[in-house]
MIDRENZA-559623 format. One record per residue (C-alpha): x, y, z; residue number from 1; residue in three letters. Coordinates in pm, 1 decimal. Example, Ala and Ser with C-alpha at 12.3 -4.5 7.8 and 13.67 -1.06 7.14 Angstrom:
2
        px        py        pz    k    r
    1230.0    -450.0     780.0    1  ALA
    1367.0    -106.0     714.0    2  SER
This chain:
307
        px        py        pz    k    r
   -1200.0   -1898.8    2830.1    1  MET
   -1436.9   -2050.5    3069.7    2  LYS
   -1523.1   -1813.6    3352.5    3  LYS
   -1377.2   -1477.7    3223.1    4  LEU
   -1706.2   -1400.0    3059.1    5  HIS
   -1883.2   -1442.9    3396.1    6  ILE
   -1657.2   -1244.8    3593.2    7  VAL
   -1710.5    -956.7    3329.5    8  PHE
   -2081.9    -979.7    3376.4    9  MET
   -2024.1    -946.9    3751.8   10  LEU
   -1826.5    -632.3    3697.0   11  PHE
   -2106.7    -467.4    3501.1   12  ILE
   -2409.2    -570.6    3684.7   13  LEU
   -2586.9    -287.7    3876.7   14  PRO
   -2683.2    -386.9    4220.2   15  THR
   -2979.6    -640.6    4239.1   16  PHE
   -3051.3    -607.7    3861.8   17  THR
   -2993.8    -814.9    3581.2   18  TYR
   -3080.2    -748.4    3206.7   19  MET
   -3017.7    -963.7    2913.8   20  SER
   -2808.6    -809.5    2644.9   21  ALA
   -3046.1    -947.5    2391.9   22  GLN
   -3381.9    -877.1    2543.2   23  SER
   -3543.3    -627.1    2795.6   24  ASP
   -3643.8    -921.3    3013.8   25  LYS
   -3567.4    -958.7    3373.2   26  LYS
   -3428.2   -1255.6    3552.5   27  ILE
   -3595.1   -1405.8    3870.4   28  THR
   -3357.1   -1635.4    4061.6   29  SER
   -3504.1   -1899.8    4288.9   30  ILE
   -3297.3   -2021.6    4588.2   31  LEU
   -3416.6   -2374.6    4649.3   32  GLU
   -3335.6   -2676.5    4857.2   33  ILE
   -3349.4   -3048.8    4715.7   34  PHE
   -3429.6   -3341.2    4959.4   35  ASP
   -3247.6   -3630.0    4831.0   36  VAL
   -3484.8   -3895.4    5020.7   37  ALA
   -3811.9   -3747.2    4911.6   38  THR
   -3715.2   -3592.8    4583.6   39  GLY
   -3898.5   -3252.8    4691.8   40  GLU
   -3791.0   -2904.8    4595.8   41  ARG
   -3883.2   -2633.0    4836.1   42  SER
   -3826.1   -2280.5    4763.2   43  VAL
   -3632.3   -2063.5    5041.8   44  VAL
   -3682.7   -1742.1    4843.6   45  LYS
   -3715.9   -1553.7    4514.2   46  GLU
   -3498.4   -1279.5    4418.5   47  PHE
   -3596.3   -1023.1    4138.3   48  PRO
   -3225.4   -1032.8    3999.8   49  TYR
   -2950.9   -1278.4    3960.1   50  ARG
   -2790.1   -1461.6    4261.2   51  ILE
   -2559.3   -1761.2    4232.4   52  GLU
   -2395.2   -2053.6    4398.9   53  ALA
   -2517.9   -2133.8    4760.0   54  PRO
   -2308.4   -2255.2    5024.1   55  ASN
   -2466.0   -2425.8    5318.8   56  TRP
   -2305.1   -2300.4    5638.9   57  THR
   -2177.1   -2568.2    5877.6   58  VAL
   -2444.9   -2484.9    6140.0   59  ASP
   -2732.8   -2575.7    5898.6   60  GLY
   -2871.2   -2217.8    5962.0   61  LYS
   -2766.0   -1999.6    5650.1   62  TYR
   -2706.5   -2023.5    5295.2   63  LEU
   -2422.3   -1795.0    5148.6   64  ILE
   -2461.2   -1670.7    4788.7   65  TYR
   -2284.6   -1403.9    4549.4   66  ASN
   -2478.9   -1135.4    4379.3   67  CYS
   -2330.3    -844.0    4157.3   68  ALA
   -1962.5    -923.2    4298.6   69  GLY
   -2068.8    -931.6    4650.7   70  LYS
   -2145.3   -1197.1    4909.5   71  LEU
   -2460.0   -1224.5    5104.2   72  TYR
   -2590.2   -1456.6    5403.8   73  LYS
   -2954.9   -1552.0    5421.3   74  ILE
   -3141.0   -1730.4    5716.8   75  ALA
   -3280.1   -2058.4    5595.4   76  ILE
   -3588.6   -2081.8    5841.0   77  ASP
   -3629.9   -1684.1    5813.7   78  ASN
   -3539.7   -1575.0    5456.6   79  PRO
   -3626.3   -1219.7    5518.5   80  SER
   -3324.0   -1210.8    5740.8   81  GLN
   -3037.4   -1124.7    5483.4   82  GLN
   -2705.7    -933.3    5531.6   83  GLU
   -2406.7    -872.2    5300.1   84  GLU
   -2076.1   -1022.2    5410.7   85  ILE
   -1801.6    -761.9    5443.9   86  ASN
   -1535.5    -855.7    5188.2   87  THR
   -1372.6    -528.9    5213.6   88  GLY
   -1211.3    -414.8    4882.9   89  PHE
   -1312.4    -754.9    4718.6   90  ALA
   -1646.8    -647.2    4550.8   91  THR
   -1591.3    -839.2    4232.1   92  ASN
   -1641.6   -1174.5    4366.9   93  CYS
   -1752.6   -1450.9    4129.7   94  ASN
   -1953.7   -1781.0    4199.5   95  ASN
   -1626.4   -1968.6    4352.7   96  ASP
   -1659.9   -1907.6    4713.8   97  HIS
   -1592.6   -2182.1    4961.4   98  VAL
   -1608.2   -2219.0    5345.0   99  LEU
   -1344.1   -2385.6    5557.8  100  SER
   -1474.2   -2698.3    5719.8  101  CYS
   -1515.1   -2535.7    6062.1  102  ASP
   -1698.4   -2257.6    5909.1  103  GLY
   -1479.1   -1966.1    6051.4  104  ARG
   -1340.5   -1873.2    5712.7  105  ASN
   -1423.3   -1808.9    5362.1  106  ILE
   -1219.3   -1828.5    5046.5  107  ALA
   -1333.4   -1634.5    4751.1  108  ILE
   -1241.5   -1572.2    4392.6  109  SER
   -1199.8   -1197.7    4320.3  110  HIS
   -1145.2   -1002.5    3993.0  111  GLY
    -871.8    -747.2    4082.7  112  THR
    -909.4    -428.8    3953.6  113  LYS
    -564.2    -393.5    3812.2  114  GLU
    -602.7    -639.3    3533.3  115  ASP
    -944.8    -785.2    3600.2  116  GLY
    -809.7   -1139.7    3650.3  117  ARG
    -953.5   -1366.0    3912.0  118  SER
    -754.7   -1415.8    4205.9  119  ARG
    -806.6   -1617.0    4550.4  120  ILE
    -837.4   -1466.3    4891.2  121  TYR
    -930.9   -1572.4    5257.0  122  THR
   -1119.4   -1376.2    5518.4  123  LEU
   -1293.8   -1422.4    5836.0  124  PRO
   -1663.8   -1566.8    5778.7  125  MET
   -1780.0   -1252.1    5982.1  126  GLU
   -1605.5   -1041.3    5741.6  127  GLY
   -1277.2    -851.9    5722.9  128  GLY
    -990.7    -756.6    5504.0  129  THR
    -915.4   -1023.3    5230.0  130  PRO
    -573.9   -1194.9    5218.3  131  ARG
    -419.8   -1264.5    4889.0  132  LEU
    -341.4   -1624.1    4833.9  133  ILE
    -273.1   -1662.9    4461.4  134  THR
     -67.7   -1388.8    4312.9  135  PRO
     -90.9   -1534.1    3958.1  136  LEU
    -437.3   -1497.7    3778.9  137  GLY
    -675.7   -1638.8    3658.4  138  PRO
    -731.4   -1853.4    3950.7  139  SER
   -1056.8   -1994.4    4028.2  140  TYR
   -1129.6   -2132.6    4373.6  141  LEU
   -1325.1   -2449.3    4435.7  142  HIS
   -1205.2   -2678.2    4723.9  143  GLY
   -1059.5   -2642.0    5065.5  144  TRP
    -910.6   -2953.4    5228.2  145  SER
   -1076.0   -3086.8    5558.4  146  PRO
    -751.3   -3033.9    5733.8  147  ASP
    -757.6   -2653.3    5626.6  148  LYS
    -417.3   -2653.8    5505.7  149  LYS
    -482.1   -2647.3    5107.0  150  TRP
    -686.3   -2487.9    4875.8  151  LEU
    -776.0   -2646.4    4528.7  152  ALA
    -855.7   -2432.6    4223.0  153  TYR
    -862.8   -2421.4    3834.0  154  CYS
    -602.8   -2182.5    3687.1  155  ALA
    -504.1   -2058.1    3342.9  156  GLU
    -117.0   -2096.4    3294.3  157  ARG
      51.8   -2070.8    2954.9  158  ASN
    -259.4   -2124.0    2777.5  159  GLY
    -397.0   -2405.6    2937.3  160  ASN
    -659.4   -2457.4    3238.8  161  TYR
    -552.7   -2709.2    3501.1  162  ASP
    -598.2   -2799.5    3853.7  163  ILE
    -364.1   -2664.6    4123.7  164  TYR
    -324.9   -2666.5    4501.8  165  VAL
    -172.2   -2405.2    4720.7  166  ILE
    -133.2   -2362.4    5104.8  167  PRO
    -404.6   -2203.8    5233.3  168  ALA
    -191.6   -1952.5    5401.4  169  THR
     -14.9   -1878.8    5080.4  170  GLY
     317.9   -2003.0    4935.4  171  GLY
     410.1   -2193.6    4606.6  172  GLU
     118.2   -2351.9    4399.0  173  GLU
     158.2   -2715.3    4283.8  174  ILE
      20.6   -2820.4    3940.1  175  ARG
    -182.4   -3151.2    3968.2  176  LEU
    -307.5   -3203.5    3600.0  177  THR
    -112.7   -3150.4    3275.2  178  GLU
    -365.4   -3276.2    3005.7  179  THR
    -460.9   -3044.3    2707.3  180  GLU
    -790.5   -2881.9    2754.1  181  GLY
    -982.7   -2799.6    3056.4  182  LEU
    -967.3   -2948.5    3383.0  183  ASP
   -1197.8   -2769.2    3633.8  184  ASP
   -1404.0   -2785.3    3965.2  185  GLY
   -1156.1   -2951.8    4200.6  186  PRO
   -1302.5   -3029.2    4549.6  187  GLU
   -1173.4   -3238.9    4835.3  188  TYR
   -1362.4   -3543.5    4958.3  189  ALA
   -1437.4   -3519.2    5331.4  190  PRO
   -1152.9   -3767.6    5400.8  191  CYS
    -905.3   -3540.0    5240.0  192  GLY
    -731.4   -3815.8    5044.8  193  ASN
    -904.2   -3754.2    4719.9  194  TYR
   -1007.7   -3459.5    4484.3  195  ILE
   -1297.2   -3484.9    4255.2  196  TRP
   -1306.7   -3274.0    3933.0  197  PHE
   -1429.1   -3233.5    3589.6  198  ASN
   -1212.2   -3265.0    3266.2  199  SER
   -1287.3   -3262.5    2897.2  200  VAL
    -984.6   -3503.5    2824.8  201  ARG
   -1218.2   -3768.1    2714.1  202  SER
   -1399.5   -3543.4    2446.9  203  GLY
   -1695.2   -3459.1    2653.8  204  LEU
   -1688.4   -3310.9    3002.6  205  MET
   -1692.4   -3591.9    3260.9  206  GLN
   -1654.9   -3638.9    3626.8  207  ILE
   -1285.6   -3752.7    3748.1  208  TRP
   -1115.3   -3840.6    4066.1  209  ARG
    -774.1   -3828.7    4172.6  210  MET
    -557.6   -3882.9    4484.2  211  LYS
    -485.4   -3540.2    4649.2  212  ASN
    -123.5   -3525.8    4514.6  213  ASP
    -249.6   -3552.1    4143.7  214  GLY
    -177.9   -3945.1    4111.1  215  THR
    -450.5   -4203.7    4006.2  216  GLU
    -653.1   -3977.4    3781.6  217  GLN
    -965.9   -4189.2    3726.1  218  THR
   -1254.8   -4110.4    3510.2  219  GLN
   -1588.8   -4157.7    3703.9  220  MET
   -1859.1   -4094.3    3461.6  221  THR
   -1895.0   -4223.9    3104.7  222  PHE
   -2203.9   -4044.3    2959.8  223  ASP
   -2187.1   -3997.9    2597.6  224  ASN
   -2483.7   -3780.4    2584.3  225  SER
   -2395.8   -3532.7    2839.4  226  ARG
   -2153.9   -3268.0    2972.4  227  ASN
   -2102.5   -3323.3    3349.2  228  SER
   -1975.8   -3021.2    3569.3  229  TRP
   -1875.3   -2958.6    3938.8  230  PHE
   -1887.2   -3273.8    4128.4  231  PRO
   -1965.1   -3198.4    4490.8  232  HIS
   -1938.1   -3450.9    4758.1  233  VAL
   -2183.9   -3502.7    5051.9  234  SER
   -2026.4   -3436.3    5412.7  235  PRO
   -2076.7   -3816.4    5489.9  236  ASP
   -1860.0   -3887.2    5177.7  237  GLY
   -2109.9   -4119.4    5037.4  238  GLU
   -2281.4   -3926.4    4726.7  239  SER
   -2168.9   -3691.2    4460.3  240  ILE
   -2413.2   -3431.8    4303.7  241  VAL
   -2342.7   -3247.0    3986.6  242  PHE
   -2490.9   -3039.3    3702.6  243  ILE
   -2519.2   -3178.4    3359.4  244  ALA
   -2572.6   -3008.3    3007.3  245  TYR
   -2717.2   -3217.2    2721.5  246  LYS
   -2435.7   -3285.5    2471.8  247  LYS
   -2577.1   -3073.4    2184.9  248  ASN
   -2671.8   -2777.9    2408.3  249  ASP
   -2299.4   -2651.4    2479.4  250  VAL
   -1937.9   -2721.4    2374.8  251  ALA
   -1751.6   -2959.0    2635.8  252  PRO
   -1582.9   -2671.9    2774.4  253  GLY
   -1853.1   -2436.0    2839.5  254  ASP
   -2099.4   -2402.8    3121.4  255  HIS
   -2327.1   -2124.6    3033.9  256  PRO
   -2611.1   -1966.6    3230.4  257  ALA
   -2969.0   -1980.8    3104.3  258  ASP
   -2981.2   -2343.8    2970.0  259  LYS
   -3210.9   -2644.7    3040.2  260  ASN
   -2980.1   -2856.4    3259.4  261  VAL
   -3030.6   -3152.1    3510.8  262  GLU
   -2887.2   -3215.6    3862.2  263  LEU
   -2773.0   -3565.5    3893.0  264  ARG
   -2634.3   -3779.0    4177.7  265  ILE
   -2410.1   -4085.6    4186.3  266  MET
   -2222.4   -4307.2    4453.9  267  SER
   -1890.1   -4168.1    4561.7  268  ALA
   -1779.6   -4522.3    4472.1  269  LYS
   -1869.3   -4493.9    4100.9  270  GLY
   -2130.8   -4640.4    3894.7  271  GLY
   -2451.5   -4524.0    3729.7  272  GLU
   -2580.5   -4171.8    3783.0  273  THR
   -2947.4   -4087.7    3838.0  274  LYS
   -3133.1   -3764.9    3755.0  275  ILE
   -3276.8   -3577.8    4046.6  276  LEU
   -3443.9   -3281.5    3884.2  277  THR
   -3444.6   -3048.8    3588.1  278  THR
   -3435.6   -2692.9    3581.3  279  LEU
   -3372.7   -2359.9    3372.2  280  PHE
   -3021.1   -2259.6    3492.7  281  GLY
   -2646.3   -2380.4    3456.1  282  GLY
   -2383.1   -2132.0    3550.9  283  GLN
   -2470.1   -2016.7    3906.7  284  GLY
   -2701.2   -2295.6    3982.5  285  SER
   -2457.8   -2544.3    4148.3  286  LEU
   -2097.9   -2411.5    4124.5  287  ASN
   -2006.3   -2469.8    4479.7  288  VAL
   -2062.0   -2744.1    4737.8  289  ASN
   -2415.3   -2678.9    4896.7  290  SER
   -2478.1   -2998.4    5090.1  291  TRP
   -2636.2   -2966.6    5404.3  292  SER
   -2427.8   -3076.7    5710.6  293  PRO
   -2650.4   -3383.8    5757.0  294  CYS
   -2594.6   -3492.1    5381.6  295  SER
   -2989.3   -3520.6    5331.1  296  LYS
   -3016.2   -3196.9    5133.5  297  LYS
   -2847.1   -2949.4    4898.9  298  PHE
   -2924.0   -2594.1    4792.0  299  ALA
   -2926.3   -2469.1    4430.4  300  PHE
   -3030.1   -2191.5    4213.1  301  VAL
   -3296.3   -2196.8    3935.5  302  SER
   -3393.9   -1909.1    3703.2  303  TYR
   -3699.6   -1774.6    3542.8  304  ARG
   -3721.3   -1496.0    3272.9  305  TRP
   -3983.1   -1221.5    3336.2  306  GLU
   -4144.8    -992.2    3062.0  307  LYS
């Protein structure tokens, strides 16, 4: 279904190279920062291969991204300074990595070699041996609670994708949504009381919010012309940035790469959404929370095909 295709792509990608299955063109990834106040886009670095999903570290100095199944760290003020994060045996990571609120640990989704299904692990930010958190797969990580006690994720169980939470140290998973179709992208608000997510239950992919126990599931966007994905809450809890596909460009439950998309913003209280910028991207552009610690900027990835 939704992310299995992407995980498979990561398995077969040669390091630092991405070739379209239907062309001989190469992809260029542009790691960018958007300033919400000024509307300016600034380029951190261009890569002659596909990278995805930047996280902003809590000290404000680095961005974390994934490439070809591995994780890397790049210094924002000195982008020539890059290093691989040692994730041990987990070398089939997809674009679902999340940092703990203190920045000491990182949680990842890794496609296990036994069955290829994504499962969630945690490890120290400086690298180390991953610890398995979700024995069942597929499980796709998206959120870590502010008190560091819970992980929130999308998982397929019995043929349906729903949102679950599990203790960050491992244990029994708890199902929070039970509607038919895809519920995805769960992310905790900084207060810890709410989880934001996206759902197709209305017919199009829309942004939703619920209490952290799964109650009061409330639709927050009502856009009949777009499919909206991956709501990311700013650290100050005031704003939500998300990615949107035009209605006729994709199926409601699909978020592919290599599409013309929009980055949009809305108040965490709800209301109208506003377009911030357009780009060529989609899958990989804004999968994880990439807000700066000051809530004034966020990072994303755009793409360009090269002949």
